[in-house]
Structures are given as C-alpha cells and as structure tokens.
VOVO-218067 format. One record per residue (C-alpha): x, y negated, z; residue number from 1; residue in one letter. Coordinates in steps of 0.2 Angstrom, whole numbers, plus 5000, padded with zeros to 4 digits. Layout:
N
<atom <X,Y,Z>,NUM,A>
...
END
This chain:
364
<atom <4975,4897,4903>,1,X>
<atom <4960,4886,4897>,2,X>
<atom <4943,4886,4905>,3,X>
<atom <4936,4899,4893>,4,X>
<atom <4951,4911,4896>,5,X>
<atom <4949,4909,4915>,6,X>
<atom <4930,4914,4914>,7,X>
<atom <4936,4929,4904>,8,X>
<atom <4948,4934,4917>,9,X>
<atom <4936,4932,4932>,10,X>
<atom <4923,4942,4922>,11,X>
<atom <4936,4956,4920>,12,X>
<atom <4940,4955,4939>,13,X>
<atom <4921,4957,4943>,14,X>
<atom <4919,4971,4931>,15,X>
<atom <4934,4980,4938>,16,X>
<atom <4927,4979,4956>,17,X>
<atom <4910,4985,4950>,18,X>
<atom <4918,4999,4941>,19,X>
<atom <4928,5005,4956>,20,X>
<atom <4913,5003,4968>,21,X>
<atom <4901,5013,4956>,22,X>
<atom <4913,5027,4953>,23,X>
<atom <4921,5030,4970>,24,X>
<atom <4916,5046,4980>,25,X>
<atom <4907,5041,4996>,26,X>
<atom <4908,5052,5011>,27,X>
<atom <4903,5052,5029>,28,X>
<atom <4918,5049,5042>,29,X>
<atom <4916,5068,5046>,30,X>
<atom <4918,5073,5028>,31,X>
<atom <4932,5061,5025>,32,X>
<atom <4941,5070,5040>,33,X>
<atom <4936,5088,5038>,34,X>
<atom <4932,5090,5019>,35,X>
<atom <4943,5078,5011>,36,X>
<atom <4957,5082,5023>,37,X>
<atom <4961,5064,5028>,38,X>
<atom <4966,5070,5045>,39,X>
<atom <4974,5054,5051>,40,X>
<atom <4956,5046,5051>,41,X>
<atom <4952,5057,5066>,42,X>
<atom <4966,5048,5076>,43,X>
<atom <4961,5031,5069>,44,X>
<atom <4942,5033,5074>,45,X>
<atom <4947,5040,5091>,46,X>
<atom <4956,5023,5095>,47,X>
<atom <4941,5013,5088>,48,X>
<atom <4928,5024,5098>,49,X>
<atom <4937,5020,5114>,50,X>
<atom <4938,5001,5112>,51,X>
<atom <4938,4989,5121>,52,X>
<atom <4946,5003,5131>,53,X>
<atom <4961,5012,5126>,54,X>
<atom <4962,5031,5125>,55,X>
<atom <4975,5039,5137>,56,X>
<atom <4986,5054,5135>,57,X>
<atom <4975,5062,5122>,58,X>
<atom <4980,5075,5110>,59,X>
<atom <4967,5069,5097>,60,X>
<atom <4978,5055,5092>,61,X>
<atom <4995,5059,5085>,62,X>
<atom <5009,5048,5091>,63,X>
<atom <5014,5040,5074>,64,X>
<atom <4996,5034,5072>,65,X>
<atom <4994,5029,5090>,66,X>
<atom <5008,5016,5086>,67,X>
<atom <4996,5008,5073>,68,X>
<atom <4983,5004,5085>,69,X>
<atom <4980,4986,5082>,70,X>
<atom <4967,4986,5067>,71,X>
<atom <4958,5001,5074>,72,X>
<atom <4957,4993,5092>,73,X>
<atom <4950,4977,5084>,74,X>
<atom <4937,4987,5074>,75,X>
<atom <4931,4996,5089>,76,X>
<atom <4930,4981,5100>,77,X>
<atom <4920,4971,5087>,78,X>
<atom <4908,4986,5085>,79,X>
<atom <4906,4986,5104>,80,X>
<atom <4903,4968,5105>,81,X>
<atom <4889,4968,5091>,82,X>
<atom <4883,4985,5096>,83,X>
<atom <4885,4992,5078>,84,X>
<atom <4893,5008,5071>,85,X>
<atom <4912,5006,5071>,86,X>
<atom <4912,5015,5054>,87,X>
<atom <4902,5000,5047>,88,X>
<atom <4915,4988,5054>,89,X>
<atom <4929,4998,5046>,90,X>
<atom <4920,4995,5029>,91,X>
<atom <4918,4977,5033>,92,X>
<atom <4937,4975,5037>,93,X>
<atom <4941,4985,5021>,94,X>
<atom <4931,4974,5009>,95,X>
<atom <4938,4959,5018>,96,X>
<atom <4956,4965,5015>,97,X>
<atom <4951,4970,4997>,98,X>
<atom <4945,4952,4993>,99,X>
<atom <4961,4945,5001>,100,X>
<atom <4971,4957,4990>,101,X>
<atom <4962,4951,4974>,102,X>
<atom <4964,4933,4980>,103,X>
<atom <4983,4936,4982>,104,X>
<atom <4984,4944,4965>,105,X>
<atom <4976,4928,4957>,106,X>
<atom <4987,4917,4967>,107,X>
<atom <5003,4926,4961>,108,X>
<atom <4997,4926,4942>,109,X>
<atom <4995,4907,4943>,110,X>
<atom <5012,4906,4951>,111,X>
<atom <5020,4916,4937>,112,X>
<atom <5010,4906,4924>,113,X>
<atom <5003,4921,4915>,114,X>
<atom <4992,4920,4900>,115,X>
<atom <4975,4929,4899>,116,X>
<atom <4982,4946,4893>,117,X>
<atom <4996,4946,4905>,118,X>
<atom <4984,4941,4919>,119,X>
<atom <4972,4955,4915>,120,X>
<atom <4987,4967,4914>,121,X>
<atom <4994,4961,4930>,122,X>
<atom <4977,4962,4939>,123,X>
<atom <4974,4980,4932>,124,X>
<atom <4991,4987,4937>,125,X>
<atom <4988,4981,4955>,126,X>
<atom <4969,4983,4957>,127,X>
<atom <4966,4999,4948>,128,X>
<atom <4980,5009,4956>,129,X>
<atom <4970,5024,4963>,130,X>
<atom <4979,5024,4980>,131,X>
<atom <4975,5006,4984>,132,X>
<atom <4957,4998,4982>,133,X>
<atom <4948,5015,4977>,134,X>
<atom <4957,5025,4991>,135,X>
<atom <4952,5012,5004>,136,X>
<atom <4934,5011,4998>,137,X>
<atom <4934,5030,4999>,138,X>
<atom <4942,5030,5016>,139,X>
<atom <4938,5014,5026>,140,X>
<atom <4946,5021,5042>,141,X>
<atom <4963,5017,5033>,142,X>
<atom <4959,4999,5033>,143,X>
<atom <4976,4994,5041>,144,X>
<atom <4985,5001,5025>,145,X>
<atom <4974,4989,5014>,146,X>
<atom <4981,4975,5024>,147,X>
<atom <4999,4981,5023>,148,X>
<atom <4997,4980,5004>,149,X>
<atom <4991,4962,5006>,150,X>
<atom <5007,4959,5016>,151,X>
<atom <5017,4967,5002>,152,X>
<atom <5011,4954,4990>,153,X>
<atom <5015,4940,5002>,154,X>
<atom <5032,4948,5006>,155,X>
<atom <5038,4947,4988>,156,X>
<atom <5031,4930,4986>,157,X>
<atom <5041,4923,5001>,158,X>
<atom <5057,4931,4994>,159,X>
<atom <5055,4924,4976>,160,X>
<atom <5050,4907,4983>,161,X>
<atom <5062,4907,4998>,162,X>
<atom <5048,4904,5011>,163,X>
<atom <5058,4910,5026>,164,X>
<atom <5046,4907,5040>,165,X>
<atom <5031,4916,5032>,166,X>
<atom <5043,4930,5028>,167,X>
<atom <5048,4931,5046>,168,X>
<atom <5030,4931,5052>,169,X>
<atom <5023,4944,5041>,170,X>
<atom <5038,4956,5043>,171,X>
<atom <5036,4955,5062>,172,X>
<atom <5017,4958,5061>,173,X>
<atom <5018,4972,5048>,174,X>
<atom <5025,4984,5062>,175,X>
<atom <5008,4984,5070>,176,X>
<atom <5001,4992,5054>,177,X>
<atom <5014,5005,5050>,178,X>
<atom <5031,5011,5053>,179,X>
<atom <5035,5008,5035>,180,X>
<atom <5038,4990,5040>,181,X>
<atom <5056,4995,5044>,182,X>
<atom <5059,4993,5026>,183,X>
<atom <5052,4975,5026>,184,X>
<atom <5063,4971,5041>,185,X>
<atom <5079,4977,5033>,186,X>
<atom <5074,4967,5017>,187,X>
<atom <5070,4952,5027>,188,X>
<atom <5086,4953,5037>,189,X>
<atom <5096,4954,5021>,190,X>
<atom <5086,4940,5013>,191,X>
<atom <5089,4928,5029>,192,X>
<atom <5108,4933,5030>,193,X>
<atom <5111,4930,5012>,194,X>
<atom <5104,4913,5013>,195,X>
<atom <5113,4909,5029>,196,X>
<atom <5097,4907,5040>,197,X>
<atom <5106,4914,5055>,198,X>
<atom <5094,4907,5068>,199,X>
<atom <5079,4913,5059>,200,X>
<atom <5087,4930,5057>,201,X>
<atom <5090,4930,5076>,202,X>
<atom <5071,4925,5079>,203,X>
<atom <5066,4939,5067>,204,X>
<atom <5077,4951,5077>,205,X>
<atom <5069,4946,5093>,206,X>
<atom <5051,4946,5088>,207,X>
<atom <5053,4963,5078>,208,X>
<atom <5061,4972,5092>,209,X>
<atom <5048,4965,5105>,210,X>
<atom <5034,4972,5093>,211,X>
<atom <5044,4988,5092>,212,X>
<atom <5044,4989,5111>,213,X>
<atom <5025,4986,5112>,214,X>
<atom <5020,4999,5099>,215,X>
<atom <5031,5012,5107>,216,X>
<atom <5024,5008,5124>,217,X>
<atom <5006,5008,5118>,218,X>
<atom <5009,5024,5108>,219,X>
<atom <5016,5033,5123>,220,X>
<atom <5000,5027,5133>,221,X>
<atom <4988,5034,5120>,222,X>
<atom <4996,5050,5114>,223,X>
<atom <5004,5065,5122>,224,X>
<atom <5010,5070,5105>,225,X>
<atom <5029,5069,5101>,226,X>
<atom <5035,5057,5088>,227,X>
<atom <5039,5067,5072>,228,X>
<atom <5056,5060,5069>,229,X>
<atom <5061,5076,5060>,230,X>
<atom <5051,5069,5045>,231,X>
<atom <5066,5058,5042>,232,X>
<atom <5077,5073,5037>,233,X>
<atom <5065,5088,5035>,234,X>
<atom <5070,5090,5016>,235,X>
<atom <5087,5096,5023>,236,X>
<atom <5079,5112,5029>,237,X>
<atom <5069,5115,5013>,238,X>
<atom <5070,5132,5004>,239,X>
<atom <5078,5125,4988>,240,X>
<atom <5075,5142,4979>,241,X>
<atom <5056,5136,4977>,242,X>
<atom <5061,5125,4963>,243,X>
<atom <5044,5123,4955>,244,X>
<atom <5037,5117,4971>,245,X>
<atom <5051,5104,4973>,246,X>
<atom <5049,5098,4956>,247,X>
<atom <5031,5095,4957>,248,X>
<atom <5033,5087,4974>,249,X>
<atom <5046,5074,4966>,250,X>
<atom <5035,5071,4951>,251,X>
<atom <5019,5068,4961>,252,X>
<atom <5023,5049,4965>,253,X>
<atom <5023,5046,4946>,254,X>
<atom <5004,5047,4947>,255,X>
<atom <5005,5030,4955>,256,X>
<atom <5020,5023,4946>,257,X>
<atom <5020,5029,4928>,258,X>
<atom <5010,5014,4921>,259,X>
<atom <5025,5003,4926>,260,X>
<atom <5036,5011,4913>,261,X>
<atom <5028,4998,4901>,262,X>
<atom <5043,4987,4906>,263,X>
<atom <5053,4997,4894>,264,X>
<atom <5043,4988,4880>,265,X>
<atom <5044,4971,4888>,266,X>
<atom <5057,4957,4887>,267,X>
<atom <5068,4951,4902>,268,X>
<atom <5065,4933,4907>,269,X>
<atom <5080,4921,4908>,270,X>
<atom <5077,4913,4924>,271,X>
<atom <5078,4926,4938>,272,X>
<atom <5088,4928,4954>,273,X>
<atom <5098,4944,4954>,274,X>
<atom <5099,4943,4973>,275,X>
<atom <5080,4943,4975>,276,X>
<atom <5079,4958,4963>,277,X>
<atom <5092,4968,4974>,278,X>
<atom <5083,4964,4990>,279,X>
<atom <5066,4969,4983>,280,X>
<atom <5072,4985,4975>,281,X>
<atom <5081,4990,4990>,282,X>
<atom <5065,4988,5000>,283,X>
<atom <5055,4999,4988>,284,X>
<atom <5069,5012,4988>,285,X>
<atom <5068,5013,5007>,286,X>
<atom <5049,5015,5006>,287,X>
<atom <5049,5028,4992>,288,X>
<atom <5063,5037,5000>,289,X>
<atom <5054,5040,5017>,290,X>
<atom <5041,5053,5011>,291,X>
<atom <5054,5061,5000>,292,X>
<atom <5066,5064,5014>,293,X>
<atom <5051,5072,5023>,294,X>
<atom <5051,5085,5009>,295,X>
<atom <5037,5096,5002>,296,X>
<atom <5033,5104,5019>,297,X>
<atom <5033,5087,5028>,298,X>
<atom <5024,5075,5016>,299,X>
<atom <5014,5088,5007>,300,X>
<atom <5002,5080,4995>,301,X>
<atom <5004,5063,5004>,302,X>
<atom <5020,5059,4995>,303,X>
<atom <5012,5050,4981>,304,X>
<atom <5001,5039,4993>,305,X>
<atom <5016,5036,5005>,306,X>
<atom <5028,5031,4991>,307,X>
<atom <5014,5020,4984>,308,X>
<atom <5015,5008,4999>,309,X>
<atom <5029,4999,4989>,310,X>
<atom <5018,4998,4973>,311,X>
<atom <5011,4980,4975>,312,X>
<atom <5029,4974,4978>,313,X>
<atom <5036,4984,4963>,314,X>
<atom <5023,4979,4951>,315,X>
<atom <5024,4961,4955>,316,X>
<atom <5043,4962,4953>,317,X>
<atom <5040,4968,4936>,318,X>
<atom <5031,4952,4931>,319,X>
<atom <5045,4942,4940>,320,X>
<atom <5058,4950,4929>,321,X>
<atom <5049,4954,4912>,322,X>
<atom <5038,4945,4899>,323,X>
<atom <5024,4956,4892>,324,X>
<atom <5018,4944,4879>,325,X>
<atom <5025,4952,4864>,326,X>
<atom <5019,4970,4868>,327,X>
<atom <5001,4963,4871>,328,X>
<atom <4999,4954,4855>,329,X>
<atom <4993,4970,4847>,330,X>
<atom <4975,4971,4851>,331,X>
<atom <4975,4990,4849>,332,X>
<atom <4989,4992,4861>,333,X>
<atom <4982,4980,4873>,334,X>
<atom <4965,4988,4873>,335,X>
<atom <4972,5005,4875>,336,X>
<atom <4983,5000,4890>,337,X>
<atom <4968,4992,4899>,338,X>
<atom <4956,5007,4895>,339,X>
<atom <4971,5019,4901>,340,X>
<atom <4972,5009,4917>,341,X>
<atom <4954,5011,4920>,342,X>
<atom <4955,5030,4917>,343,X>
<atom <4971,5030,4928>,344,X>
<atom <4960,5024,4943>,345,X>
<atom <4949,5040,4943>,346,X>
<atom <4958,5050,4957>,347,X>
<atom <4951,5067,4958>,348,X>
<atom <4947,5066,4977>,349,X>
<atom <4943,5047,4978>,350,X>
<atom <4932,5046,4963>,351,X>
<atom <4917,5055,4956>,352,X>
<atom <4927,5062,4942>,353,X>
<atom <4939,5077,4942>,354,X>
<atom <4948,5074,4926>,355,X>
<atom <4965,5073,4935>,356,X>
<atom <4961,5088,4947>,357,X>
<atom <4976,5098,4940>,358,X>
<atom <4987,5085,4949>,359,X>
<atom <4982,5090,4966>,360,X>
<atom <4998,5094,4975>,361,X>
<atom <4991,5107,4988>,362,X>
<atom <4984,5118,4974>,363,X>
<atom <5001,5125,4969>,364,X>
END
C-alpha cells in the first residue's frame, strides 16, 4: 500500500475502535455477573479480590476457573499495590490486550502483503467479531481470553513462518489462560514432530506438563469444586428427541463464523503449505469440538463464545490460503461486506442494540 492508502487503513482502524466503544453496553461488575449472566466473572473477581493473597478452599471459585488464576492474580496484585479498584485494572488490562490484538492484526496484514481493501476486510473480520473486542470491553473481567486471542494470532504466524521457539513459548504459556490451550499443545507437537524438531518437542513436553502440574495444584488450593470432566462427553447423554434444541445449539457458532463463508468467492493462492493448513485446521477443529461435546445442557449459550476461541486462527488461515482481490473489486460488494461486518458486531447482550436478540440461545 502507498502512504495515502496506509492513512485510509489507519483511519478505518480508529473508526472501528470508536464505533465499538460507543455502541458497547457498559455494566457494573455486579450487573455483568447477575444481570448479564456472565457467571464466571464471579470466580475471576474473587481471585483478584484476594490478591496478593490467594483464596483457599472456596466454593465461590469454580475449579475450571481457578486454574486460570494468573491474569486475575496479577490484576488484583496491581490493584493492591496502587490502591485502586481491581475492576479498573481489569479495564486497563483489557484495553492493553485489545491494542496488542490490533497491532498483531496490522503485523499480519503486512506479512501477507495485503492491499488496502484486503487489509480493511482482514481487520474487520478479526476486530468486529462480537465475541472478541466488543465482548471484552463489555466484560473486562474476562481479560485472559483477550490475551488468548492475541496468542492465537501469534500461534498461526509461528506455524506459517516456522518460528519454532516462539511457538513453543506461547503454547506453554497459554495453559495459564485457559484449558483450551491443549489444542495448541497438540498442534505444536505435530508441528515440531513433522519438522523433526525432536529436542524442541521434548522441551515443550516438559514445560507444558510442568505448567499443567502448577495450574492443577493452584486450582486444588483455591477451589473445593470438582473439575467438570463430564463436559468432555456430556452430549452422549443428551435427549436427542429434542431435535430443534440440538439444531439451534449446533447452528449458534455460525453467529461468529458465518462471515468466513466469503472464502467460497475467493481464489486459492498458489504458494501454500498443506502441512501448515492441516495443523491449523486440526487445532481449530479441537477448539470448536470441545463445547459441542459438552452438548446443549453443558455449553448452553456459551457454545458460540467457546467455539469462537479459534476464530482469529481460522480467519487468519483464510487469508493465508485465499486471495480476495477479485471479489473486492466491485465497490458495491465491498461496501456491503464492510457495512455488514459492522452490523454483525452488534451482539444483543454486549452492544446497545437488540437487532439480533432472536439469536439468544437461552430463550428457546
């Protein structure tokens, strides 16, 4: 892109950020937990509240959340040091991670050598997703997930560019953010083994299982709750006579993923590595499969948000595989796509608008 096009791109980035900030629904921490039903935030805030100490044998922190203690412990510790409200520190962390996310999007669009229209489409698909930036401005207590999305972008970059050491580091660290990192671990292991990096694979194995031991130990210390391992297979016990409920459950992730169907109108690039594609798709399949295996009674309305954890990886993969220049030449189509993506960001809970309220899973 030339200088003028670069200015247009950055203007659109700023516009998108302001659009999301102005249209997001802002609640107190109490209302986030008890009105918007973001129940996990009670556990997150309980960890932050006790820092620099650690809560012990509490029923207020569920076990699966207790193992994601790191970011929340840091939030609470900084709040204690500077004598400020920990919810304000959550907001600071969240916006810092959002800026990192935007920086990584910009870094990747440069690496992929995208033109102006492709750059704006790439940014829109990644930034306007209702479960990423908007959700975390709405609920800053989930700041760890915003960081996980950043690591997802770094993860796919390290696979495509064969940056083995950074891949190893972010995979080992990601376990402190959420258990979904098991998918990254499997993908990284395949990546290292395929490329015959046996020593690095053994180092990854060592660091990952050390991290695994740490989060389990801390989780047991904090929470008296049992780990919900049944969520890995809950769908087996689902009453399959409730067909409409099951169909709506399976379709709900499309709220996040349907814009990616634009790839059917794109052109496949020539220079792509099929091994990379296999690894990345396998990781995404594992992440999407986890909430689906929990079934309608286990994941409930969270199936879309949880499946969406792979979205930055999958969206970036689309630009690794496909060239969108041809479809974006038509100004009407291009404008319609961008306006559509801005509208797509208006989640009925997270934004001030209710145009998509009919998609609420728990209303059926």
